[in-house]
LOKE-614200 format. One record per residue (C-alpha): x, y, z; chain; residue number from 1. Coordinates in Angstrom, 1 decimal, always signed. Layout:
// residues N
<rec px="X" py="Y" pz="Z" c="A" k="NUM"/>
...
// end
This chain:
// residues 365
<rec px="+30.5" py="+8.8" pz="+18.7" c="A" k="1"/>
<rec px="+29.3" py="+12.4" pz="+18.5" c="A" k="2"/>
<rec px="+26.5" py="+12.3" pz="+15.9" c="A" k="3"/>
<rec px="+26.5" py="+16.1" pz="+15.5" c="A" k="4"/>
<rec px="+30.1" py="+15.9" pz="+14.2" c="A" k="5"/>
<rec px="+29.0" py="+13.3" pz="+11.7" c="A" k="6"/>
<rec px="+27.3" py="+16.1" pz="+9.6" c="A" k="7"/>
<rec px="+29.0" py="+18.9" pz="+7.8" c="A" k="8"/>
<rec px="+28.7" py="+22.4" pz="+9.3" c="A" k="9"/>
<rec px="+25.2" py="+23.7" pz="+10.1" c="A" k="10"/>
<rec px="+25.3" py="+26.1" pz="+7.2" c="A" k="11"/>
<rec px="+26.3" py="+23.5" pz="+4.7" c="A" k="12"/>
<rec px="+23.8" py="+21.0" pz="+6.0" c="A" k="13"/>
<rec px="+20.9" py="+23.5" pz="+5.7" c="A" k="14"/>
<rec px="+22.2" py="+24.5" pz="+2.2" c="A" k="15"/>
<rec px="+22.2" py="+20.9" pz="+1.0" c="A" k="16"/>
<rec px="+18.9" py="+20.1" pz="+2.6" c="A" k="17"/>
<rec px="+17.2" py="+23.1" pz="+1.1" c="A" k="18"/>
<rec px="+18.7" py="+22.4" pz="-2.4" c="A" k="19"/>
<rec px="+17.5" py="+18.8" pz="-2.2" c="A" k="20"/>
<rec px="+13.9" py="+19.7" pz="-1.0" c="A" k="21"/>
<rec px="+13.4" py="+22.4" pz="-3.6" c="A" k="22"/>
<rec px="+14.4" py="+20.1" pz="-6.5" c="A" k="23"/>
<rec px="+12.4" py="+17.2" pz="-5.1" c="A" k="24"/>
<rec px="+9.1" py="+19.0" pz="-4.7" c="A" k="25"/>
<rec px="+9.6" py="+21.0" pz="-8.0" c="A" k="26"/>
<rec px="+10.0" py="+17.7" pz="-9.8" c="A" k="27"/>
<rec px="+7.0" py="+16.2" pz="-7.9" c="A" k="28"/>
<rec px="+4.8" py="+19.2" pz="-8.9" c="A" k="29"/>
<rec px="+5.7" py="+18.8" pz="-12.5" c="A" k="30"/>
<rec px="+5.1" py="+15.1" pz="-12.5" c="A" k="31"/>
<rec px="+1.7" py="+15.5" pz="-10.8" c="A" k="32"/>
<rec px="+0.6" py="+18.2" pz="-13.2" c="A" k="33"/>
<rec px="+1.5" py="+16.2" pz="-16.3" c="A" k="34"/>
<rec px="+0.3" py="+12.8" pz="-15.1" c="A" k="35"/>
<rec px="-3.0" py="+14.3" pz="-13.7" c="A" k="36"/>
<rec px="-3.6" py="+16.0" pz="-17.0" c="A" k="37"/>
<rec px="-3.1" py="+12.8" pz="-18.9" c="A" k="38"/>
<rec px="-5.2" py="+10.8" pz="-16.5" c="A" k="39"/>
<rec px="-8.0" py="+13.4" pz="-16.7" c="A" k="40"/>
<rec px="-8.0" py="+13.2" pz="-20.5" c="A" k="41"/>
<rec px="-9.0" py="+9.5" pz="-20.3" c="A" k="42"/>
<rec px="-11.5" py="+9.8" pz="-17.4" c="A" k="43"/>
<rec px="-13.2" py="+13.2" pz="-18.0" c="A" k="44"/>
<rec px="-15.3" py="+11.7" pz="-20.9" c="A" k="45"/>
<rec px="-16.7" py="+9.0" pz="-18.6" c="A" k="46"/>
<rec px="-17.4" py="+11.5" pz="-15.8" c="A" k="47"/>
<rec px="-19.2" py="+13.9" pz="-18.0" c="A" k="48"/>
<rec px="-21.2" py="+11.1" pz="-19.7" c="A" k="49"/>
<rec px="-23.2" py="+10.7" pz="-16.5" c="A" k="50"/>
<rec px="-26.3" py="+12.9" pz="-16.5" c="A" k="51"/>
<rec px="-26.0" py="+15.7" pz="-14.0" c="A" k="52"/>
<rec px="-22.2" py="+15.6" pz="-13.8" c="A" k="53"/>
<rec px="-20.3" py="+18.8" pz="-14.7" c="A" k="54"/>
<rec px="-17.2" py="+20.8" pz="-13.8" c="A" k="55"/>
<rec px="-17.7" py="+20.1" pz="-10.1" c="A" k="56"/>
<rec px="-17.4" py="+16.4" pz="-10.6" c="A" k="57"/>
<rec px="-14.4" py="+16.7" pz="-12.7" c="A" k="58"/>
<rec px="-12.6" py="+18.8" pz="-10.0" c="A" k="59"/>
<rec px="-13.8" py="+16.3" pz="-7.5" c="A" k="60"/>
<rec px="-12.1" py="+13.5" pz="-9.4" c="A" k="61"/>
<rec px="-8.9" py="+15.6" pz="-9.6" c="A" k="62"/>
<rec px="-9.0" py="+16.1" pz="-5.8" c="A" k="63"/>
<rec px="-9.4" py="+12.4" pz="-5.2" c="A" k="64"/>
<rec px="-6.9" py="+11.2" pz="-7.8" c="A" k="65"/>
<rec px="-4.1" py="+13.7" pz="-7.1" c="A" k="66"/>
<rec px="-3.1" py="+12.2" pz="-3.6" c="A" k="67"/>
<rec px="-2.6" py="+8.8" pz="-5.2" c="A" k="68"/>
<rec px="-0.3" py="+10.2" pz="-7.9" c="A" k="69"/>
<rec px="+1.7" py="+12.1" pz="-5.2" c="A" k="70"/>
<rec px="+2.1" py="+9.0" pz="-3.0" c="A" k="71"/>
<rec px="+3.2" py="+6.9" pz="-6.0" c="A" k="72"/>
<rec px="+5.7" py="+9.3" pz="-7.5" c="A" k="73"/>
<rec px="+7.2" py="+10.9" pz="-4.4" c="A" k="74"/>
<rec px="+10.0" py="+8.4" pz="-4.0" c="A" k="75"/>
<rec px="+10.9" py="+8.8" pz="-7.7" c="A" k="76"/>
<rec px="+10.9" py="+12.6" pz="-7.2" c="A" k="77"/>
<rec px="+13.3" py="+12.2" pz="-4.3" c="A" k="78"/>
<rec px="+15.6" py="+10.2" pz="-6.5" c="A" k="79"/>
<rec px="+15.6" py="+12.8" pz="-9.3" c="A" k="80"/>
<rec px="+16.0" py="+15.6" pz="-6.7" c="A" k="81"/>
<rec px="+18.9" py="+13.8" pz="-5.2" c="A" k="82"/>
<rec px="+20.6" py="+13.4" pz="-8.6" c="A" k="83"/>
<rec px="+20.1" py="+17.0" pz="-9.6" c="A" k="84"/>
<rec px="+21.3" py="+18.4" pz="-6.3" c="A" k="85"/>
<rec px="+24.4" py="+16.2" pz="-6.1" c="A" k="86"/>
<rec px="+25.2" py="+16.8" pz="-9.8" c="A" k="87"/>
<rec px="+25.2" py="+20.5" pz="-9.2" c="A" k="88"/>
<rec px="+27.3" py="+20.2" pz="-6.1" c="A" k="89"/>
<rec px="+29.8" py="+18.0" pz="-8.0" c="A" k="90"/>
<rec px="+29.9" py="+20.4" pz="-11.0" c="A" k="91"/>
<rec px="+30.6" py="+23.4" pz="-8.7" c="A" k="92"/>
<rec px="+33.4" py="+21.4" pz="-7.0" c="A" k="93"/>
<rec px="+31.5" py="+21.7" pz="-3.7" c="A" k="94"/>
<rec px="+31.8" py="+17.9" pz="-3.1" c="A" k="95"/>
<rec px="+35.5" py="+18.1" pz="-3.7" c="A" k="96"/>
<rec px="+35.8" py="+21.0" pz="-1.2" c="A" k="97"/>
<rec px="+33.8" py="+19.0" pz="+1.5" c="A" k="98"/>
<rec px="+36.0" py="+15.9" pz="+0.9" c="A" k="99"/>
<rec px="+39.1" py="+18.0" pz="+1.1" c="A" k="100"/>
<rec px="+38.0" py="+19.2" pz="+4.5" c="A" k="101"/>
<rec px="+38.1" py="+15.6" pz="+5.7" c="A" k="102"/>
<rec px="+34.5" py="+14.6" pz="+5.3" c="A" k="103"/>
<rec px="+33.8" py="+11.0" pz="+4.1" c="A" k="104"/>
<rec px="+31.2" py="+10.1" pz="+1.5" c="A" k="105"/>
<rec px="+28.7" py="+9.2" pz="+4.2" c="A" k="106"/>
<rec px="+29.2" py="+12.5" pz="+5.9" c="A" k="107"/>
<rec px="+28.6" py="+14.3" pz="+2.6" c="A" k="108"/>
<rec px="+25.3" py="+12.5" pz="+2.1" c="A" k="109"/>
<rec px="+24.2" py="+12.7" pz="+5.8" c="A" k="110"/>
<rec px="+22.2" py="+16.0" pz="+5.4" c="A" k="111"/>
<rec px="+20.3" py="+14.5" pz="+2.4" c="A" k="112"/>
<rec px="+19.6" py="+11.2" pz="+4.2" c="A" k="113"/>
<rec px="+18.3" py="+13.1" pz="+7.2" c="A" k="114"/>
<rec px="+16.1" py="+15.3" pz="+5.0" c="A" k="115"/>
<rec px="+14.9" py="+12.2" pz="+3.1" c="A" k="116"/>
<rec px="+13.9" py="+10.7" pz="+6.5" c="A" k="117"/>
<rec px="+11.7" py="+13.7" pz="+7.2" c="A" k="118"/>
<rec px="+10.2" py="+13.3" pz="+3.7" c="A" k="119"/>
<rec px="+9.5" py="+9.7" pz="+4.5" c="A" k="120"/>
<rec px="+7.7" py="+10.6" pz="+7.7" c="A" k="121"/>
<rec px="+5.7" py="+13.3" pz="+5.9" c="A" k="122"/>
<rec px="+4.8" py="+10.7" pz="+3.2" c="A" k="123"/>
<rec px="+3.6" py="+8.2" pz="+5.8" c="A" k="124"/>
<rec px="+1.4" py="+10.7" pz="+7.5" c="A" k="125"/>
<rec px="+0.1" py="+11.9" pz="+4.1" c="A" k="126"/>
<rec px="-0.7" py="+8.3" pz="+3.1" c="A" k="127"/>
<rec px="-2.5" py="+7.6" pz="+6.4" c="A" k="128"/>
<rec px="-4.6" py="+10.8" pz="+6.6" c="A" k="129"/>
<rec px="-5.2" py="+11.7" pz="+3.0" c="A" k="130"/>
<rec px="-4.4" py="+9.0" pz="+0.4" c="A" k="131"/>
<rec px="-6.2" py="+6.1" pz="+2.1" c="A" k="132"/>
<rec px="-9.5" py="+8.1" pz="+2.4" c="A" k="133"/>
<rec px="-9.2" py="+9.5" pz="-1.2" c="A" k="134"/>
<rec px="-8.5" py="+6.1" pz="-2.6" c="A" k="135"/>
<rec px="-11.4" py="+4.5" pz="-0.8" c="A" k="136"/>
<rec px="-13.8" py="+7.1" pz="-2.0" c="A" k="137"/>
<rec px="-12.5" py="+7.0" pz="-5.6" c="A" k="138"/>
<rec px="-12.8" py="+3.3" pz="-5.7" c="A" k="139"/>
<rec px="-16.5" py="+3.4" pz="-4.6" c="A" k="140"/>
<rec px="-17.2" py="+6.2" pz="-7.1" c="A" k="141"/>
<rec px="-15.6" py="+4.2" pz="-10.0" c="A" k="142"/>
<rec px="-17.8" py="+1.2" pz="-9.1" c="A" k="143"/>
<rec px="-20.9" py="+3.2" pz="-9.8" c="A" k="144"/>
<rec px="-19.4" py="+4.7" pz="-13.0" c="A" k="145"/>
<rec px="-19.1" py="+8.2" pz="-11.5" c="A" k="146"/>
<rec px="-22.7" py="+8.3" pz="-10.6" c="A" k="147"/>
<rec px="-24.2" py="+9.2" pz="-7.2" c="A" k="148"/>
<rec px="-22.5" py="+7.2" pz="-4.4" c="A" k="149"/>
<rec px="-24.9" py="+4.7" pz="-2.8" c="A" k="150"/>
<rec px="-25.1" py="+4.3" pz="+0.9" c="A" k="151"/>
<rec px="-23.1" py="+1.3" pz="+2.0" c="A" k="152"/>
<rec px="-25.5" py="-0.9" pz="+4.1" c="A" k="153"/>
<rec px="-23.1" py="-3.7" pz="+4.3" c="A" k="154"/>
<rec px="-24.7" py="-6.0" pz="+1.6" c="A" k="155"/>
<rec px="-22.3" py="-8.7" pz="+0.5" c="A" k="156"/>
<rec px="-22.6" py="-11.9" pz="-1.6" c="A" k="157"/>
<rec px="-20.8" py="-15.2" pz="-1.9" c="A" k="158"/>
<rec px="-19.0" py="-15.0" pz="+1.5" c="A" k="159"/>
<rec px="-17.5" py="-17.9" pz="+3.4" c="A" k="160"/>
<rec px="-16.3" py="-18.1" pz="+7.0" c="A" k="161"/>
<rec px="-14.5" py="-20.8" pz="+9.0" c="A" k="162"/>
<rec px="-16.1" py="-21.8" pz="+12.3" c="A" k="163"/>
<rec px="-13.7" py="-24.3" pz="+13.9" c="A" k="164"/>
<rec px="-13.5" py="-27.3" pz="+11.5" c="A" k="165"/>
<rec px="-16.8" py="-26.2" pz="+9.9" c="A" k="166"/>
<rec px="-17.1" py="-24.1" pz="+6.8" c="A" k="167"/>
<rec px="-20.0" py="-21.6" pz="+6.4" c="A" k="168"/>
<rec px="-20.9" py="-20.3" pz="+2.9" c="A" k="169"/>
<rec px="-23.6" py="-17.6" pz="+2.6" c="A" k="170"/>
<rec px="-25.1" py="-16.5" pz="-0.7" c="A" k="171"/>
<rec px="-26.0" py="-13.0" pz="+0.5" c="A" k="172"/>
<rec px="-25.7" py="-10.9" pz="+3.6" c="A" k="173"/>
<rec px="-27.8" py="-7.8" pz="+4.1" c="A" k="174"/>
<rec px="-27.3" py="-5.2" pz="+6.8" c="A" k="175"/>
<rec px="-24.5" py="-4.7" pz="+9.4" c="A" k="176"/>
<rec px="-23.9" py="-5.7" pz="+13.0" c="A" k="177"/>
<rec px="-26.7" py="-7.4" pz="+14.9" c="A" k="178"/>
<rec px="-29.1" py="-6.4" pz="+12.2" c="A" k="179"/>
<rec px="-27.3" py="-8.5" pz="+9.6" c="A" k="180"/>
<rec px="-29.4" py="-11.2" pz="+7.9" c="A" k="181"/>
<rec px="-28.1" py="-14.2" pz="+6.0" c="A" k="182"/>
<rec px="-29.7" py="-15.8" pz="+2.9" c="A" k="183"/>
<rec px="-28.8" py="-19.1" pz="+1.4" c="A" k="184"/>
<rec px="-26.7" py="-20.6" pz="+4.2" c="A" k="185"/>
<rec px="-24.7" py="-23.7" pz="+3.7" c="A" k="186"/>
<rec px="-22.6" py="-25.2" pz="+6.6" c="A" k="187"/>
<rec px="-20.2" py="-28.0" pz="+5.8" c="A" k="188"/>
<rec px="-20.0" py="-29.8" pz="+9.2" c="A" k="189"/>
<rec px="-16.6" py="-31.5" pz="+9.5" c="A" k="190"/>
<rec px="-14.5" py="-33.5" pz="+12.0" c="A" k="191"/>
<rec px="-11.0" py="-32.6" pz="+11.2" c="A" k="192"/>
<rec px="-10.8" py="-32.8" pz="+7.4" c="A" k="193"/>
<rec px="-13.6" py="-35.3" pz="+7.1" c="A" k="194"/>
<rec px="-17.0" py="-34.1" pz="+6.0" c="A" k="195"/>
<rec px="-19.8" py="-35.4" pz="+8.2" c="A" k="196"/>
<rec px="-22.9" py="-33.6" pz="+7.0" c="A" k="197"/>
<rec px="-24.1" py="-30.5" pz="+5.1" c="A" k="198"/>
<rec px="-26.6" py="-28.2" pz="+6.7" c="A" k="199"/>
<rec px="-28.5" py="-25.8" pz="+4.4" c="A" k="200"/>
<rec px="-30.9" py="-23.1" pz="+5.5" c="A" k="201"/>
<rec px="-32.9" py="-20.4" pz="+3.7" c="A" k="202"/>
<rec px="-32.5" py="-17.6" pz="+6.2" c="A" k="203"/>
<rec px="-30.5" py="-16.7" pz="+9.3" c="A" k="204"/>
<rec px="-30.6" py="-13.9" pz="+11.9" c="A" k="205"/>
<rec px="-28.4" py="-12.9" pz="+14.8" c="A" k="206"/>
<rec px="-29.2" py="-14.8" pz="+18.0" c="A" k="207"/>
<rec px="-27.0" py="-13.9" pz="+21.0" c="A" k="208"/>
<rec px="-23.4" py="-15.0" pz="+20.2" c="A" k="209"/>
<rec px="-24.6" py="-17.2" pz="+17.3" c="A" k="210"/>
<rec px="-27.2" py="-17.3" pz="+14.5" c="A" k="211"/>
<rec px="-30.7" py="-18.7" pz="+14.3" c="A" k="212"/>
<rec px="-31.5" py="-20.3" pz="+11.0" c="A" k="213"/>
<rec px="-34.9" py="-21.5" pz="+9.6" c="A" k="214"/>
<rec px="-36.0" py="-23.5" pz="+6.6" c="A" k="215"/>
<rec px="-33.1" py="-25.9" pz="+7.5" c="A" k="216"/>
<rec px="-32.2" py="-29.4" pz="+6.5" c="A" k="217"/>
<rec px="-29.2" py="-31.6" pz="+7.1" c="A" k="218"/>
<rec px="-27.7" py="-34.1" pz="+4.6" c="A" k="219"/>
<rec px="-25.8" py="-36.9" pz="+6.4" c="A" k="220"/>
<rec px="-22.9" py="-37.9" pz="+4.2" c="A" k="221"/>
<rec px="-22.4" py="-41.3" pz="+5.8" c="A" k="222"/>
<rec px="-26.0" py="-42.4" pz="+5.8" c="A" k="223"/>
<rec px="-27.0" py="-40.6" pz="+2.7" c="A" k="224"/>
<rec px="-30.2" py="-39.2" pz="+4.3" c="A" k="225"/>
<rec px="-31.8" py="-35.8" pz="+4.2" c="A" k="226"/>
<rec px="-33.5" py="-34.6" pz="+7.4" c="A" k="227"/>
<rec px="-35.7" py="-31.5" pz="+7.7" c="A" k="228"/>
<rec px="-34.9" py="-29.5" pz="+10.8" c="A" k="229"/>
<rec px="-36.8" py="-27.1" pz="+13.1" c="A" k="230"/>
<rec px="-35.2" py="-23.6" pz="+13.5" c="A" k="231"/>
<rec px="-31.9" py="-24.0" pz="+15.3" c="A" k="232"/>
<rec px="-28.9" py="-22.0" pz="+16.5" c="A" k="233"/>
<rec px="-25.6" py="-22.4" pz="+14.7" c="A" k="234"/>
<rec px="-22.2" py="-20.8" pz="+14.4" c="A" k="235"/>
<rec px="-21.8" py="-19.7" pz="+18.0" c="A" k="236"/>
<rec px="-19.1" py="-17.1" pz="+18.3" c="A" k="237"/>
<rec px="-19.1" py="-16.1" pz="+14.6" c="A" k="238"/>
<rec px="-19.4" py="-12.3" pz="+14.5" c="A" k="239"/>
<rec px="-21.4" py="-10.3" pz="+11.9" c="A" k="240"/>
<rec px="-18.3" py="-8.5" pz="+10.7" c="A" k="241"/>
<rec px="-16.7" py="-11.8" pz="+9.8" c="A" k="242"/>
<rec px="-19.4" py="-12.2" pz="+7.1" c="A" k="243"/>
<rec px="-19.2" py="-8.6" pz="+5.8" c="A" k="244"/>
<rec px="-15.4" py="-8.5" pz="+5.3" c="A" k="245"/>
<rec px="-15.5" py="-9.7" pz="+1.7" c="A" k="246"/>
<rec px="-13.5" py="-7.2" pz="-0.5" c="A" k="247"/>
<rec px="-10.6" py="-5.4" pz="+1.2" c="A" k="248"/>
<rec px="-8.8" py="-2.6" pz="-0.6" c="A" k="249"/>
<rec px="-5.5" py="-2.3" pz="+1.3" c="A" k="250"/>
<rec px="-4.7" py="+1.1" pz="-0.3" c="A" k="251"/>
<rec px="-8.0" py="+2.5" pz="+1.0" c="A" k="252"/>
<rec px="-7.3" py="+1.7" pz="+4.6" c="A" k="253"/>
<rec px="-4.9" py="+3.3" pz="+7.1" c="A" k="254"/>
<rec px="-2.2" py="+1.2" pz="+8.9" c="A" k="255"/>
<rec px="-4.3" py="+0.6" pz="+12.1" c="A" k="256"/>
<rec px="-7.5" py="+0.0" pz="+10.1" c="A" k="257"/>
<rec px="-5.8" py="-2.6" pz="+7.9" c="A" k="258"/>
<rec px="-4.1" py="-4.3" pz="+10.8" c="A" k="259"/>
<rec px="-7.6" py="-4.6" pz="+12.5" c="A" k="260"/>
<rec px="-9.1" py="-6.0" pz="+9.3" c="A" k="261"/>
<rec px="-6.3" py="-8.6" pz="+9.0" c="A" k="262"/>
<rec px="-7.0" py="-9.7" pz="+12.6" c="A" k="263"/>
<rec px="-10.7" py="-10.1" pz="+11.8" c="A" k="264"/>
<rec px="-10.0" py="-12.1" pz="+8.7" c="A" k="265"/>
<rec px="-7.7" py="-14.4" pz="+10.6" c="A" k="266"/>
<rec px="-10.5" py="-15.0" pz="+13.1" c="A" k="267"/>
<rec px="-12.8" py="-15.7" pz="+10.2" c="A" k="268"/>
<rec px="-10.3" py="-18.3" pz="+8.8" c="A" k="269"/>
<rec px="-9.6" py="-16.4" pz="+5.6" c="A" k="270"/>
<rec px="-6.2" py="-16.0" pz="+3.9" c="A" k="271"/>
<rec px="-4.4" py="-12.7" pz="+4.8" c="A" k="272"/>
<rec px="-0.9" py="-13.1" pz="+3.3" c="A" k="273"/>
<rec px="-1.4" py="-10.6" pz="+0.5" c="A" k="274"/>
<rec px="-2.9" py="-8.0" pz="+3.0" c="A" k="275"/>
<rec px="+0.0" py="-8.6" pz="+5.4" c="A" k="276"/>
<rec px="+2.4" py="-7.8" pz="+2.6" c="A" k="277"/>
<rec px="+0.5" py="-4.6" pz="+1.9" c="A" k="278"/>
<rec px="+0.5" py="-3.7" pz="+5.6" c="A" k="279"/>
<rec px="+4.3" py="-4.0" pz="+5.8" c="A" k="280"/>
<rec px="+4.6" py="-2.0" pz="+2.6" c="A" k="281"/>
<rec px="+2.8" py="+0.9" pz="+4.2" c="A" k="282"/>
<rec px="+6.0" py="+1.3" pz="+6.2" c="A" k="283"/>
<rec px="+8.7" py="+0.2" pz="+3.6" c="A" k="284"/>
<rec px="+7.1" py="+2.3" pz="+0.8" c="A" k="285"/>
<rec px="+7.5" py="+5.7" pz="+2.4" c="A" k="286"/>
<rec px="+10.8" py="+4.7" pz="+3.9" c="A" k="287"/>
<rec px="+12.1" py="+4.1" pz="+0.3" c="A" k="288"/>
<rec px="+12.7" py="+7.8" pz="+0.1" c="A" k="289"/>
<rec px="+15.7" py="+7.3" pz="+2.5" c="A" k="290"/>
<rec px="+17.3" py="+5.0" pz="+0.0" c="A" k="291"/>
<rec px="+17.2" py="+7.5" pz="-2.9" c="A" k="292"/>
<rec px="+20.1" py="+9.7" pz="-1.7" c="A" k="293"/>
<rec px="+22.2" py="+6.5" pz="-1.4" c="A" k="294"/>
<rec px="+21.3" py="+5.2" pz="-4.9" c="A" k="295"/>
<rec px="+21.7" py="+8.6" pz="-6.5" c="A" k="296"/>
<rec px="+25.0" py="+9.3" pz="-4.7" c="A" k="297"/>
<rec px="+26.9" py="+7.9" pz="-7.6" c="A" k="298"/>
<rec px="+26.4" py="+11.3" pz="-9.3" c="A" k="299"/>
<rec px="+28.2" py="+13.1" pz="-6.5" c="A" k="300"/>
<rec px="+31.6" py="+11.6" pz="-6.6" c="A" k="301"/>
<rec px="+34.2" py="+11.6" pz="-9.4" c="A" k="302"/>
<rec px="+35.6" py="+14.6" pz="-11.2" c="A" k="303"/>
<rec px="+33.0" py="+16.5" pz="-13.1" c="A" k="304"/>
<rec px="+35.5" py="+17.6" pz="-15.7" c="A" k="305"/>
<rec px="+36.1" py="+14.0" pz="-16.7" c="A" k="306"/>
<rec px="+32.9" py="+14.1" pz="-18.8" c="A" k="307"/>
<rec px="+31.4" py="+11.2" pz="-16.9" c="A" k="308"/>
<rec px="+28.9" py="+13.2" pz="-14.8" c="A" k="309"/>
<rec px="+26.0" py="+12.4" pz="-17.2" c="A" k="310"/>
<rec px="+26.9" py="+8.7" pz="-17.1" c="A" k="311"/>
<rec px="+27.0" py="+8.7" pz="-13.3" c="A" k="312"/>
<rec px="+23.6" py="+10.4" pz="-13.2" c="A" k="313"/>
<rec px="+22.2" py="+7.8" pz="-15.6" c="A" k="314"/>
<rec px="+23.6" py="+5.0" pz="-13.4" c="A" k="315"/>
<rec px="+21.9" py="+6.6" pz="-10.4" c="A" k="316"/>
<rec px="+18.5" py="+6.8" pz="-12.2" c="A" k="317"/>
<rec px="+19.0" py="+3.2" pz="-13.3" c="A" k="318"/>
<rec px="+19.5" py="+2.0" pz="-9.8" c="A" k="319"/>
<rec px="+16.4" py="+3.9" pz="-8.7" c="A" k="320"/>
<rec px="+14.3" py="+2.4" pz="-11.5" c="A" k="321"/>
<rec px="+15.6" py="-1.1" pz="-10.7" c="A" k="322"/>
<rec px="+14.5" py="-0.6" pz="-7.1" c="A" k="323"/>
<rec px="+10.9" py="+0.3" pz="-8.1" c="A" k="324"/>
<rec px="+10.8" py="-2.7" pz="-10.5" c="A" k="325"/>
<rec px="+12.1" py="-5.1" pz="-7.7" c="A" k="326"/>
<rec px="+9.6" py="-3.6" pz="-5.2" c="A" k="327"/>
<rec px="+6.6" py="-4.2" pz="-7.5" c="A" k="328"/>
<rec px="+7.9" py="-7.7" pz="-8.4" c="A" k="329"/>
<rec px="+8.3" py="-8.7" pz="-4.8" c="A" k="330"/>
<rec px="+4.8" py="-7.4" pz="-3.9" c="A" k="331"/>
<rec px="+3.3" py="-9.4" pz="-6.8" c="A" k="332"/>
<rec px="+5.2" py="-12.5" pz="-5.6" c="A" k="333"/>
<rec px="+3.8" py="-11.8" pz="-2.1" c="A" k="334"/>
<rec px="+0.3" py="-11.6" pz="-3.4" c="A" k="335"/>
<rec px="+0.7" py="-14.9" pz="-5.2" c="A" k="336"/>
<rec px="+2.0" py="-16.5" pz="-2.0" c="A" k="337"/>
<rec px="+5.5" py="-17.2" pz="-3.4" c="A" k="338"/>
<rec px="+7.1" py="-14.8" pz="-0.9" c="A" k="339"/>
<rec px="+6.3" py="-14.4" pz="+2.8" c="A" k="340"/>
<rec px="+4.6" py="-11.0" pz="+3.5" c="A" k="341"/>
<rec px="+7.6" py="-9.5" pz="+5.5" c="A" k="342"/>
<rec px="+10.1" py="-10.6" pz="+2.8" c="A" k="343"/>
<rec px="+7.9" py="-9.2" pz="+0.0" c="A" k="344"/>
<rec px="+7.7" py="-5.8" pz="+1.6" c="A" k="345"/>
<rec px="+11.3" py="-5.4" pz="+2.9" c="A" k="346"/>
<rec px="+13.6" py="-7.6" pz="+0.7" c="A" k="347"/>
<rec px="+13.9" py="-4.9" pz="-2.1" c="A" k="348"/>
<rec px="+14.6" py="-2.2" pz="+0.5" c="A" k="349"/>
<rec px="+17.3" py="-4.2" pz="+2.3" c="A" k="350"/>
<rec px="+18.8" py="-5.5" pz="-1.0" c="A" k="351"/>
<rec px="+19.2" py="-2.0" pz="-2.6" c="A" k="352"/>
<rec px="+20.4" py="-0.6" pz="+0.7" c="A" k="353"/>
<rec px="+23.4" py="-3.0" pz="+0.4" c="A" k="354"/>
<rec px="+23.7" py="-2.3" pz="-3.3" c="A" k="355"/>
<rec px="+23.8" py="+1.5" pz="-2.7" c="A" k="356"/>
<rec px="+26.4" py="+1.1" pz="+0.0" c="A" k="357"/>
<rec px="+28.5" py="-1.1" pz="-2.3" c="A" k="358"/>
<rec px="+28.3" py="+1.3" pz="-5.2" c="A" k="359"/>
<rec px="+29.0" py="+4.3" pz="-3.0" c="A" k="360"/>
<rec px="+32.2" py="+2.7" pz="-1.6" c="A" k="361"/>
<rec px="+33.2" py="+1.7" pz="-5.1" c="A" k="362"/>
<rec px="+32.7" py="+5.0" pz="-6.8" c="A" k="363"/>
<rec px="+33.4" py="+7.7" pz="-4.2" c="A" k="364"/>
<rec px="+37.1" py="+7.8" pz="-5.4" c="A" k="365"/>
// end
């Protein structure tokens, strides 16, 4: 099949693509302006309440928050841009002219879908390069109530790590890398699922590939005895970063960084299903822009003079809203462990792809 012939003429394709992009980004700009203003009304008081903060900090907040709003509402803007563009084409009888020339419904939509694919690629790159960094910085700033950002030295508390069958619980970790120090170490020494003994230590430092602990004692579960121990080496092969990976914000990490974190958490024996769902969603989220022309296509077909154009536009918006609801619901189910990560991220996309195709075939005539 000649894919070039699948599209309308070059002039018509550029005309439709330009119409679609102009409306999409105009709607996005309006949404960002309104939502950022409303968000700033609720946060500006907290920002200015910190001594020393002023206009510069308010504008800094705007710069960090705006990328998040853009990323969240870009697919919705694509949906509304699609509906507005197709409604105008329908109202001006341009869709009828294209169909009269022998184009199918899919060929009419092809320029919009191709343009939406470009928007999806731009969205993914924007999320990776801008949104992840802004989100990470803003989260840290909120934790200190918009005060001066502290230097992250890697301090963590209440962290557990799996070492083979053994479970290691540490009250506090200070520092990073080989300089990391453990305080309040408890090692549950097991054979399979059976607990043999419990080793506790006051302090631990990095020692080669393991950790040297002092102030240690071991409680033998079977004998019921408590034995003081000299300084000894434990947890061979457990890396410092396995202790410092405590709180992970998936939105604040790029795709490669999140994938690396998931790998480290798996080595540490920690659950990663929720993060795996977020990893897949970093692909399916931007790609949802490609769905919007298909879901909004119901506004393109049918005779505008029949008076049902508004109803068709509402149906297109309803389908788009339902997709966003289903997407958030699936992600929540994935975070709870009810859905596998891949299904949580991709099931709404695949489901509404089929629904869009069904509605398109049903309503084009």
